[in-house]
C-alpha positions in Angstrom: 117.4 113.2 103.6 115.5 116.3 103.0 115.3 118.9 105.1 111.5 119.6 104.4 108.6 117.6 103.5 108.7 116.2 99.9 104.6 116.4 99.6 103.8 119.9 99.5 100.7 120.7 101.7 98.3 121.6 98.5 99.3 118.3 97.0 99.1 116.2 100.0 95.3 115.7 99.8 95.3 114.5 96.5 98.2 111.8 96.7 97.1 109.9 100.2 94.4 108.4 101.7 92.6 107.0 98.8 89.7 104.5 99.6 89.7 100.9 98.4 89.5 99.6 95.0 90.0 103.4 94.1 91.9 104.2 90.6 93.8 107.6 90.2 94.7 108.6 86.5 97.8 110.9 86.1 97.8 112.2 82.5 101.0 113.9 81.0 101.9 116.3 78.0 104.9 116.6 76.2 107.2 119.0 78.3 105.5 118.2 81.5 106.2 114.6 82.9 104.7 113.0 85.9 107.6 111.5 87.5 108.1 114.0 90.1 104.2 113.4 91.1 104.6 109.5 90.9 107.3 109.7 93.2 104.9 111.7 95.6 102.2 109.1 95.6 105.0 106.6 96.4 106.5 108.6 99.4 102.8 109.1 100.7 101.7 105.4 100.6 105.2 104.2 102.4 105.0 106.8 105.1 100.9 107.3 105.6 99.4 104.4 107.8 96.2 105.7 107.2 93.6 104.2 104.9 91.3 106.1 103.0 87.5 107.0 103.1 86.4 103.8 102.7 84.5 101.7 105.2 85.1 98.2 104.0 86.1 95.3 106.3 89.7 95.0 104.6 90.1 98.8 105.8 89.3 98.1 109.1 91.6 95.0 109.3 94.8 96.4 108.5 94.1 100.3 109.1 97.2 100.6 111.4 99.8 99.1 109.4 102.2 100.5 106.4 101.5 100.2 103.1 103.3 98.5 100.3 104.1 99.7 96.9 104.2 97.8 93.6 105.8 100.3 91.2 106.0 99.0 87.3 107.6 101.4 85.0 108.2 101.2 81.4 109.3 105.0 80.9 112.5 105.0 83.8 114.6 102.3 84.8 115.5 101.2 88.4 118.5 103.6 88.6 116.6 106.4 87.9 113.8 105.4 90.9 116.0 105.0 93.5 118.3 108.0 93.1 115.4 109.9 92.8 113.8 108.9 95.5 116.9 108.8 97.6 117.0 112.6 97.2 113.6 112.7 98.9 114.2 110.3 101.8 112.2 107.4 100.1 112.3 103.9 101.9 112.7 101.4 99.5 112.3 98.7 101.8 108.7 98.9 100.8 108.7 99.4 97.4 108.9 96.5 95.0 110.2 98.2 91.7 109.5 96.3 88.7 111.9 97.9 85.7 109.8 97.2 82.7 112.0 99.4 80.5 115.3 97.4 81.3 113.6 93.9 81.5 111.3 94.5 77.8 108.2 93.4 79.7 105.5 93.0 77.5 107.6 92.7 74.4 108.2 88.9 74.6 106.3 86.2 72.9 104.1 85.7 75.7 102.4 89.1 75.1 99.8 91.0 77.7 99.7 87.6 79.5 103.2 87.7 80.5 102.8 91.2 81.9 99.8 90.2 83.9 101.5 87.4 85.4 104.8 89.4 86.4 103.3 91.7 88.1 100.7 89.7 90.0 104.2 87.8 91.0 105.8 91.1 91.8 102.2 91.8 94.2 102.6 88.2 96.1 106.4 88.2 96.6 107.4 88.2 100.4 109.1 91.7 99.9 105.8 93.4 99.0 102.7 91.6 100.4 102.1 90.5 104.1 99.1 89.6 105.9 99.6 93.0 107.7 100.0 95.3 105.0 98.1 96.5 101.6 99.5 96.9 98.1 99.2 100.2 96.0 100.0 99.2 92.7 101.7 101.9 90.5 101.7 101.5 86.5 104.4 104.3 84.9 103.8 104.8 81.1 101.4 101.8 80.7 100.6 103.2 77.3 103.7 102.3 76.2 102.0 98.8 75.6 99.7 100.3 72.9 102.4 102.3 71.3 105.4 99.8 71.4 103.5 96.3 70.9 100.1 96.9 69.3 98.3 95.7 72.0 94.7 95.9 71.6 93.0 98.5 74.1 90.6 95.7 75.5 93.4 93.3 76.3 95.4 96.0 78.1 92.2 97.1 80.0 91.1 93.5 80.9 94.7 93.4 82.3 94.2 96.5 84.7 90.8 95.1 85.7 92.3 92.0 86.7 95.2 93.9 88.4 93.0 95.9 90.7 91.5 93.1 92.1 94.5 92.2 93.7 95.5 95.4 95.3 94.3 98.0 97.4 94.2 100.9 95.4 95.9 101.9 91.6 97.7 104.7 90.1 98.2 105.1 86.5 100.3 107.6 84.5 99.7 107.8 80.7 100.4 110.2 78.3 97.4 112.6 77.1 98.8 114.9 74.3 96.1 116.5 72.2 97.1 114.6 68.8 96.6 111.7 71.0 93.1 112.9 72.8 91.5 115.1 70.1 90.3 114.2 66.7 92.5 111.1 66.4 93.1 109.9 62.8 95.8 107.0 62.7 95.3 103.6 64.7 97.6 104.3 67.4 95.6 107.8 68.2 92.5 105.8 68.2 93.3 103.3 70.2 95.3 106.0 72.6 92.1 107.7 73.1 90.0 105.0 74.0 92.1 103.6 76.4 92.5 107.0 78.2 88.8 107.6 77.8 88.0 104.2 79.4 90.2 104.9 82.3 89.0 108.4 82.9 85.7 106.8 83.4 86.7 104.5 86.0 88.9 106.7 87.9 88.2 108.5 90.9 90.2 111.3 90.5 92.2 112.5 87.5 95.5 114.4 88.0 96.6 116.2 85.0 100.0 118.0 84.4 100.8 120.3 81.3 102.9 123.2 80.4 102.0 126.8 80.6 99.7 128.4 77.8 101.9 131.2 77.8 105.0 129.3 77.2 108.3 128.4 79.4 108.5 130.5 82.8 111.8 130.5 85.1 110.0 129.8 88.3 106.9 127.6 86.6 107.5 124.2 85.5 103.7 123.9 84.6 100.4 123.5 85.9 98.5 120.6 87.6 94.9 120.1 87.4 92.8 117.8 89.5 89.2 117.0 88.5 86.8 113.8 89.3 86.8 111.1 87.2 83.7 109.0 86.2 84.4 106.3 89.0 84.1 108.7 91.8 81.1 108.2 93.8 79.5 111.0 96.4 80.4 110.8 100.0 83.3 111.0 102.6 86.6 111.6 100.6 85.2 113.0 97.8 87.5 114.5 95.0 87.9 118.9 95.4 88.7 119.7 91.8 91.4 122.7 91.7 94.1 123.9 89.5 97.3 125.3 90.6 100.9 125.4 89.5 104.0 123.7 90.4 108.0 124.1 90.3 110.3 121.2 90.1 113.6 122.2 91.3 117.3 120.4 90.1 117.6 118.8 93.3 114.3 117.3 93.0 112.1 119.2 95.4 109.0 120.6 94.3 106.7 123.7 95.2 102.9 123.5 94.5 101.3 126.8 94.8 97.8 128.7 93.8 97.9 131.0 90.9 98.9 134.6 92.1 100.6 133.3 95.1 
């Protein structure tokens, strides 16, 4: 069990308390992974009993109950998630982990329909869903389905839209390296650009991690930028845009701090 809160104060407002039906998009670049950030989302969801800023009937009915997480990952296996979560004191009792990497989710003959079915079944499992809880869906490396299978962008986006109908809020992590998002030329680059841009337009907030522009530093892992997505609506719980630095230690601990601090 860690001796300090695994969620830094500067990060906390961005990983907890999201409104009903909201989408958070997390993008990464080569050398700046999102695994540490996704773990903080899961920690916040399983420990925070508060709901987001929405005032819908559903949030009022279940506001006093613990959140549950369905975590689907195509980039890291279940062993990695459980070991890394253990270091943070993460309680996997309220996390249903779907190991898409090990089970080859999406690579079978059934295609995208099988992916959607498997995730919905995980949402409705006894370990995940109850009358007294809400489900947060976390999709890690969803762009893998585009790169490895050649699925159509619209098909994957349609699946995302359908899955969001079954959960309280959604977090999606995808790569956004410059060759994939600026001046795309190959079919994969064009598909990936369309995919990320569409999600950005739907998202309430976009959290981007990248390396330092000046290269590698011993005490800084990268830059974290928070910006508004196209799906944010004005009102309570507006996204506050910001940019800060972060450092991921060898023990899994994370520091988030402002430039010059």
